[in-house]
C-alpha positions in Angstrom: 62.9 42.4 26.6 62.8 45.1 23.9 61.8 48.7 24.5 58.7 49.4 22.5 57.2 52.8 23.4 56.3 55.3 26.1 52.6 54.8 26.9 49.9 57.2 28.3 49.8 56.3 31.9 46.2 57.2 32.1 45.4 54.3 29.7 47.2 51.6 31.8 44.8 48.9 33.1 45.0 49.1 36.9 43.0 45.8 37.2 40.2 47.4 39.2 36.7 45.8 39.4 34.0 48.3 39.2 30.8 46.1 39.5 29.6 43.1 41.4 30.3 42.0 44.9 33.7 43.7 45.6 35.7 43.4 48.8 38.2 46.0 50.1 41.0 44.7 47.8 38.9 45.4 44.7 38.2 41.7 44.0 34.9 39.9 43.3 34.1 36.7 45.0 34.7 34.6 41.8 37.8 36.7 40.8 40.7 34.2 39.7 43.2 36.4 41.7 41.4 35.8 45.0 43.5 33.8 47.5 42.2 30.2 48.0 44.7 28.9 50.4 48.3 29.3 51.8 50.8 26.7 50.6 53.9 27.8 52.5 55.4 30.6 54.5 58.6 31.3 56.1 61.4 33.7 57.1 64.9 34.3 55.7 67.8 35.9 57.6 69.6 38.3 55.3 73.4 38.3 55.7 76.5 40.4 54.9 79.5 38.3 55.7 78.6 36.9 59.1 76.5 39.9 60.1 72.7 39.8 60.2 71.4 42.9 58.2 67.8 42.1 57.8 64.9 39.7 57.6 62.5 38.6 54.9 59.0 37.3 55.5 57.4 35.4 52.7 54.5 33.3 51.6 53.3 31.2 48.7 49.6 31.3 48.0 47.2 29.3 45.8 44.7 31.5 43.8 41.1 30.7 43.0 41.8 30.7 39.3 44.5 27.9 39.5 47.5 30.2 39.7 49.8 31.2 42.4 51.1 34.3 44.2 54.4 34.8 45.9 54.5 37.5 48.5 57.6 38.8 50.3 58.5 41.6 52.5 62.2 42.6 53.4 63.3 44.8 56.3 66.9 45.8 55.8 69.5 47.8 57.6 71.8 48.4 54.7 72.7 50.7 53.1 70.2 52.4 55.6 67.1 51.1 57.2 64.4 50.5 54.5 61.7 48.1 53.4 61.1 46.2 50.1 58.0 44.4 49.1 56.9 42.3 46.1 54.1 40.2 44.8 54.5 37.8 41.9 51.4 36.3 40.2 51.7 33.2 38.0 49.4 30.9 36.2 48.9 27.2 37.2 52.2 26.2 35.3 54.2 28.9 37.2 54.5 31.1 34.2 54.6 34.8 35.4 51.5 36.9 34.8 52.5 40.1 36.6 54.6 41.6 39.3 54.1 44.4 41.8 57.0 45.8 43.8 57.5 48.6 46.2 60.3 50.2 48.2 60.4 52.7 51.0 63.6 54.5 51.0 65.0 58.0 51.7 61.6 59.2 52.8 59.8 58.1 49.5 57.7 55.2 48.5 58.2 54.0 45.0 55.8 51.4 43.6 55.9 49.5 40.3 53.5 47.2 38.4 54.7 44.9 35.6 51.7 43.5 33.6 52.1 40.9 30.9 49.6 41.4 28.2 48.6 39.3 25.1 51.2 39.3 22.3 54.1 39.3 24.6 53.8 42.9 25.7 55.1 43.9 29.2 53.6 47.2 30.5 55.7 48.8 33.3 54.3 51.7 35.4 56.3 53.2 38.3 54.9 55.8 40.7 56.5 57.7 43.5 55.2 59.6 46.5 56.7 61.3 49.6 56.2 59.5 52.8 54.9 61.7 55.6 57.1 62.4 58.5 55.1 60.2 60.9 54.8 57.4 58.4 56.1 54.1 59.9 56.8 52.6 56.6 54.0 50.1 57.0 53.2 48.0 54.0 50.8 49.5 51.5 48.4 47.5 49.3 48.4 47.5 45.5 46.5 50.4 44.1 45.8 52.0 47.5 47.5 55.4 48.5 46.8 57.7 51.4 44.5 60.7 50.5 46.4 63.9 49.9 49.6 62.0 48.9 48.8 61.2 45.3 51.8 59.5 43.6 53.3 60.9 40.4 54.1 58.7 37.6 57.9 58.5 36.9 57.8 55.7 34.2 55.2 54.4 31.9 56.5 52.2 29.1 55.9 49.0 27.2 58.4 46.4 26.3 58.5 43.1 24.4 58.4 40.1 26.7 59.6 36.6 25.7 57.4 33.7 26.7 60.3 32.0 28.4 61.5 35.1 30.3 61.4 35.3 34.2 61.2 38.2 36.7 64.2 38.7 39.1 63.7 40.6 42.3 66.0 40.9 45.3 64.6 37.7 47.0 65.8 34.1 46.9 62.1 33.1 46.9 61.9 34.0 43.1 64.3 31.1 42.4 61.6 28.8 43.5 59.3 29.9 40.5 62.2 29.6 38.1 63.0 26.1 39.2 59.4 25.0 38.8 59.5 26.2 35.2 62.9 24.9 34.3 62.5 21.4 35.9 66.2 20.8 35.7 67.7 17.3 36.3 71.1 17.0 37.9 73.9 18.1 35.7 71.6 20.2 33.4 71.5 23.9 32.7 68.7 26.2 31.6 69.3 29.7 30.0 66.7 32.4 29.6 66.1 36.2 29.6 65.5 37.7 33.0 63.7 40.9 33.6 65.5 42.4 36.7 63.7 44.8 38.9 66.6 47.2 39.8 66.8 48.9 43.2 66.0 51.5 44.4 64.4 52.8 41.1 62.4 49.6 40.4 63.1 50.1 36.7 63.6 47.0 34.5 66.7 45.8 32.8 67.0 42.6 30.7 69.9 40.1 31.2 70.6 36.6 30.1 70.8 34.2 33.1 71.9 30.6 33.2 70.8 28.2 36.1 72.7 24.9 36.7 71.7 22.0 38.9 75.2 21.1 40.1 74.8 18.1 42.5 73.1 16.9 45.7 74.9 17.6 49.0 74.1 17.1 52.7 71.5 19.4 54.0 73.1 19.8 57.4 76.8 20.7 56.7 77.9 19.7 60.2 76.1 16.4 60.7 75.8 15.4 57.0 72.2 14.6 57.4 69.5 15.3 54.9 69.8 16.2 51.3 70.1 19.6 49.5 70.2 20.4 45.9 73.0 22.7 44.9 72.4 25.2 42.0 74.4 28.1 40.5 73.3 31.3 38.6 75.5 32.9 36.1 74.8 36.2 34.2 75.7 35.9 30.6 76.9 39.5 30.3 80.6 39.1 31.3 80.0 39.4 35.1 82.2 37.1 37.1 80.1 36.8 40.2 78.4 33.4 40.5 75.4 33.0 42.8 75.2 29.6 44.6 72.1 28.4 46.3 70.8 25.2 47.9 67.2 24.0 48.0 65.2 21.3 49.7 63.3 18.7 47.7 60.5 21.1 46.9 62.8 23.6 45.3 62.6 26.2 48.2 65.9 28.0 48.8 67.4 27.2 52.2 70.7 29.0 51.7 72.1 31.4 49.1 75.4 33.2 48.7 77.2 35.4 46.2 80.6 37.3 46.7 80.3 41.0 45.8 83.4 43.2 46.1 85.1 40.5 48.1 82.3 40.2 50.7 79.7 37.4 50.8 76.0 38.5 50.4 73.3 36.0 51.0 70.5 34.6 53.1 69.6 31.5 55.0 66.2 30.0 55.9 65.4 30.7 59.6 62.1 28.7 59.5 59.3 27.8 57.1 56.3 25.5 57.0 54.6 23.8 54.0 50.9 23.5 54.5 
């Protein structure tokens, strides 16, 4: 990801439909971004050591145009109670098309759109607005803001975006998309540029990441039943921390862990269904 230029935020395409049969989300009946069906949904428990510090509700949706959408919402107690939300759109081959992310933290709501345009250009726009005192931090919807609380633009910039790059957000669900793209066989490794959405600013940084399919292990560590695929993630910038995660046969993360400052951080699947 290379920094190209600051752009006029008024010229950014907000992907709004102005004509035709439009519903409340701003999509026409034949819009390729309309949801066609739900593929899967579930819940992660977020852990710090052995302590439960939050919950993540997620869904994978098939879109009318043949692509997919991953939706996730995290409710966390650390470093203080706050919420994070993200939606990742891909094409039919799981290549990223765009990302929307939002965080409610310290009395403010910050929202970001990451749009990939032709020619390998990534346009990033980040806005921020103050949450009213009686706001319950309920999820917003992309492009919708409460009257009288118009957000201010804090970043509007374009970057170069490599065709093999991926998005990285604070959710194990994003590993599912990366595995669909890499199609690793056991013992193989894939390296690529990852555009990381940093928290709490939602600003992007680019890092090189390496995913390795290590081996198959028992799904249930106590009984030895079932089969899980073990993967590792390494950042190629000198960081020593290695993230380890296990998936089922579909590539959905069922457990993930990384040690940060001597303490395990991770998640585990509480429940999910594949429709």
